[in-house]
Residue, then its C-alpha position, 0 to 999 in steps of 0.5 A: m500499500r502506498l503511504p500518504p505523501e507526508a509519511a512517505e516523505a518522512a520515510r525517505r528523509r529517514c532513509r537519507q539520514v541512515a545512508q548519510r551516517k553510513g557514508r552512502a547515498p540511497s538508491d532510486a529504488t530505495r527511495f521509491l520503496a520508502g513510500w510504500v508498506m508491504g504486507f504479506a499474508t497467507v490468505a487468498p485475496e478473495t477472502l481478505d483484501g489488502p486494506t483488511v489485512f493491514a487493519l488486522s495487522r495494526c490490531r495484532w501488533p500491540v499484542a505481539l509487542a506485549f508478548k515480546r515484552l513479557q518474554s524478555r522480562l520474565d525470561l521466557d525465551t527457553l522452554r522449561t520441561p522436566q529433565n526426565s520428560r522422555 
């Protein structure tokens, strides 16, 4: 989906700043793609259209961040099982 003009320009500005810090210049393709948001879904387009996929993703994102925060704070990155589980 194409970003609104203000958001696209802000993304391009960030892209230029990052490239400048690395001593480079962003390519034309990079500057063009900075004005877009790409989403990938495994559902058929007939079932859910693009705007609906993005709306659902925006709803899901805070939940994913909350789980990530809980995992890091509660040290849940490893699976805890009994030693003699086999």
